N, C-alpha and C positions, 0 to 999 in steps of 0.2 A: 511886731510879731505877737507880742502879748495881746495887743488889741484884736488881732485876727483870731486868736484862740478864744478870746472872750465872746466874739461874735458866733463862733462855731458852737461854743457851749450854750449860749443863749438860744441859738437856733435849735439845738438838740433838745433843750428844755421845752421850748415851744412845741416842737413836734411831739415830744413825749406827753406833755400835758394835753395837747390836742388829740393825740391818739387815745390817751386814757379817757378823755371826755367822750370821744366817739364810741369807744368800747362800752363805757358805762351807759351812755345814752341808748346805744343799740341793744344792750343787755336789758335795760329797763323796758324798751319798746317790745322786745321779744317776750319778756315776761308778761307784759300787759296783753300781748296777742295770745300767749299761751293761756292766760287766765280767762280771756274772753272765750277762746275756743273751749277750754275746760268747762266754763260756765254754760256754754251752749250744749256741750256734750252731756253735762249733768242734767240739763233741762230735757235733753232728748233721751237720757237713759231711763226710759219708761219702765223698765223691768222692776226697778226698786219701788215704784209707786203702784204697780199693778196689784189690785186686790182680787175681787171677784169679777172675772171677765165673762162677758156674754159668750155663749156658744152659737155657732151657726144655726139658724132657724129658731133661735130663742127670741122671745119678745123683749124689745127694748122699751122701757117706759120711764126712765129717770135721768135721761141725759139733757142737760141744759145748754143753751147757746145764748149769745147776745147779737142783736142786730147792729147795723152800722151806727145807729143812734144810741146804743147802749141799753136798749130794751131787752128784757129776758124773753127767750123763745124756748119752748119745750119741744122735744122730738115728737111728742104726742100731737103737736100742731100739724104734723105732716100726715096724720092718719087719713086713710082714704086715697093716698097717692103712692105710687111707686117712685122712690127717690134714690138718685145716685149722688153721693157726696164725695168730693175730692178734698182730702185733708192736706193742708200745705202750710208753708212758712216762707215768706218773701225773702228771708235771709239765707235760704239754702238754694244752691244752684239747681239741684234736681227738681225742686219745687218750681223754680222759675221756668224751667223747660216745660214742666207739666202744665203750668198756667199759660204758657205761650200757645198751647194748642187747645186751651179751654173753650175758646169760641167755637172751634171746629167740633169739639165734643158736644157742646150745647146744641149746635145745629143738627148734629146727628140724633140727639135725643128728641128734638122737636119734630122729627119725622116719625116718631113712635107714639103710640097711644098712651095717654095718661101716665107719662113719665116726666119727672122734673130733675134738673141738674143743678146742684148747689155746691158752691165753694165754702169750705170751713177753714178759716185761718187759725192756726195754732196760737193759743194764748194762755198764759198761766194766771191771768186775772182780767177783770173787766177794765182794760187799760185803754184810755182814749187815744194815747199816742200810737199804740199798736194798731188800733182801728184806722186812724188817720193815715198811717204809713201804708197799710195794706190797700186802702181805698185809692190812695194816690198812685200806688204801683199799678193797679188795674187800669186806672184812668190814663196814666202815662203810656201804657201799652195797648190802649184801645180795646180793652177786654170788657165786654158787657155781659157779665154773668152774675146771678144772685150771689151775694156774699154775706156770710154770717161768721161768728167767732166762737171758738171754744171757750167754755166757761171754767176757769180754774183747772185746766188740763183734764176736764171731765171726759172728753171723748177718748183720749188715749188711755186713761186709767180704766175706763169701763170696757173698752174694746180690746185693750192690750196691744195697741199699735206701738211698734218699736222704732219706726223711722218714717220720715216724710220724703216724698209725698205718699199718700195711701188713699185708696178708694174703697168705700163701703156702700152697701145699698140695703134698703129696707123695702118690704112689700106694703100693700095697702093696710095690712093689719099690724104693721110695726115690727115684723120679724126681721132679724138680721139675716140677709140672704147671701151676701158675698162680702169678703174682706180681703183686699189685695194690697200688699205693700210694694212700692216701686212705681215707675212711670207707666201710664197707659199711653201707648204710642200712636194709636189710630182709632178710627171710628168703629172698626170691627170689635174692638175690646168692649165698647159700650153695648154693641148689639148682643155680644155673648152674655154680658151681665144682665141685660134686659130679659134674655131668654131664660136665664136661671130664675129671675124674679117671677116670670110667668109660670115656670114649671114648678115653683114652690118647693124645691128640694126633694121631697119624698116622691113627688110625681116624676121628677127628672130621673131619679134612681129606678123607679118602676118602669119608665119608658125604656131605659137602657137595658134592664134585665129582660123585659118582654121582647125587645128587638134582637138582642145579641146573645142571650144566655139560654133561652128556651128552644128546644128542638121542635120539629114539626109534629111530634107525637105528644107534646106537653111535658116532656122531661126537662128539668133544670140542669144544664151542664155545670160541672164544677169549675171550669175555667173558661175564660174568654178567648176565642180564636185558638182552640186547642187542636186544630188540624183534623186528622181523620179519626182520632180517638174520641169517642162519645161516651163520657162517664157521668152517670147520674147517681146521687146518693139519696138514701131514704131520708136523711136529715134535711136535704134541700127540698124534697117533695113535701115533707111534713111541715116545714116552715112556710112553703108556698100555699099549701091548702089551708093552713092556719091564717095566713095573710088574706087569702081570698074570702074566708069566712068573716073575718073582721071587717073587710071592705064591703061585704055583701055582693061580691062579684061572682055571679052564678057561672058565667062562661069560664072564668079562670078556675073556679072550684071544680067544675065538671071535667075540664081538660086535664087538670092535675090528678084527679081521682081516676080518670080513665087510664092514664099512664101507669099509675100504681097497680091497678087491677090487671092490666094487660101484660106488663113487663116485670113487675116486682112481687107479685103475689102468686107465683107458681106453687109455692107451698102455703101453708095456712097463715103464716105471718109474712111481713114485708121484708124482702131482701134488702140488706143494708147497702148493696152496691150493684149497679147494672153497667157493664162495659160493652159497648156495641151490641146492645139488646140481649146480652148474656147475663143472667142474674146469678149472683152468689146465693148459696143455699144456707146462709147464716143471717139471722135478723139482729137488730139492735133494739132492745126493749124500750129505750127512751123514745125512739122514733115511732114505734107502734103506739105508745102511749100518746104521743103528740097527735098522730093521725086520728086515733080514737077520740080524743078530745075535740078535734075539729068536726068530726062526723057527728058526735053527740050534740054539739052546739049548733050544727048546721041541719039538724033533723027537720025542723019546721021550714026553714028558708029554702033548703035544697032537696027536700023530699027523700031524706035518708030513711030507710025502712027500719022499723023497730026490730024485726027478726034478724036483720043483718047486723045490727049493733049487738044483739044477744049472742049471735054466733061468733062475732069478733071477740067479745069478752070471754067466751068459753075457750077460744084458741089462745088468747093471751094467758089465761090462767093455766091451761094445759102445758104450754111450752115455756113460759117465762116465770113460773112460780114453782118453788120447791119447798115443801114443808112450811107453807104460808109465808115464804120469803121471796121477794122479787130477785130475779137473777138477770144478768146483763144480756144474755143472748141464748139462742138455741141453734145448734148445728144439725141441719136436717140430713146431711150426708152421713153423719156418724150417729144420728139419733141421740145427741148428748146435750145436756144443759150445762151452762157455765157454772163454775163453782165460786163465782164472785159477784159482788154487787158494788157498782160504782156509785158513790153517794149522790153525785149530781144527776143520776138517772131517776131519782126519786121525785117524780111528777105527782105531787100530792093531789092536785086538782083533778087530774085524769083518774087517779086511783079512787078518789071519792066518787067520781062519776061511774066508774066500773062497779063500785060497791052498790050504787043505786040500781044498776042493772043486774048485778049478780052478788048475792049475799056472801059468797065465798071470799070476796075481796075485803070484807070487814077486817079480818085478822091481818091480811096482807098490808092494808092501809096503815093500821096501828103499828105493825112491826117495822114498816119502812120509816115511819116518823121516828120511832125509837132508835132505829139503826143510824139514822142521820144525826139525831140529837147527840147520841153517845159518841159520834165520830168527831166531835169538837175537840181540838187538840188541847189548848189551854188559853188563859187570858194573856199570857206573855207572848204567845204565838197564835193569835185569834183566827185560825183557819181550821178547815176540816180535812181529815184524812181523805186520800183519793178514793180508796176502795176497801171493802171488807172481804176477807178470805173465809168462806164458809167451812172449808176443810180444816184450816188452822184455827178457826174460831177467833180471829183477831183482825184488827185494822192493820193494813200494810203501810209501812213507812216508805212510800214511793215518791217519785218526783211530783211536785204540785204545780198545776196551772192555776194562777190566781183567780181567773174568772170562774173556774170550777170549784175551787177550794173555799170560796166565800159563802 
């Protein structure tokens, strides 16, 4: 009987020791796995390492890579080519899926003119083992795509990439055109990227606006797909004619000006808003100043007549100036000037040009500069007041929009 108890006790001890060993072993293994995962996550926690990130359409000129042989490659070596890069890591499943269709994406790129497709493997150093592992992975999976390696996490820190896979592209001049995190699932994604490269960003925006935002009369609608309501602001027209002048686009300049003259200038100054071809009878001084500036600078290129500029300057002075001070607007229905001046309306460049045409603007110009300078709040809150109240003779403590208060 005693011997049986001894066997039971021994068996219990063995089981206890075995269980304890398994528990400790599993715990150690789990801790190791957690440390590995944590280490990977820390490597992938790009946010802590991000310094000055490039913005879209900014020029990239200081990113370094390594070749399969460990030779240094600069992103400038790709100048003259449109290049699509897929940033990946063979240790991550999403990256593996992305790389599984890399051959298909490369074939899609080869159908396009002057575009190259390159794989960039994530690497925190020029590590031969990482290079060998990545090369082997591609070889084992029969993927024949050009492969280079990140240099000391240079790509993710410069571009601000937070996860892999990611795809970014540059144009022939080395500008960053697209940056997309996540998997590109098909060839159409490549085609869209290439179209963006060819459109060069600003051209793409221009095409969209021209096609979708401008009505048949040359007015810039305030919203896309706004149904039956057709609303055009003097702000939009002013920006568009300014843009046309900078681009030297005579057709756009003339169509924008024609809309202004036909629909927005029933009174002496430009209506701030036209809804379904019905113009408000209130102007916004900032927009008349913007349009005047475009006409003044477009005089030679677009045949703006000197007499028209002089007449326009007289009207601005008559309706948007009171006691040599610029006012926000004029209400033609009530024949009344505004009693306020919004500081961001102070277009010094346009006022200086008006002064060149009309000596009366000399004092308006200097008063406007003083009014804006004195509207600075303080160094502890380094912004400007929103507007000045002429009746109360003080700056008003109104809500501030940062873009206007700077």
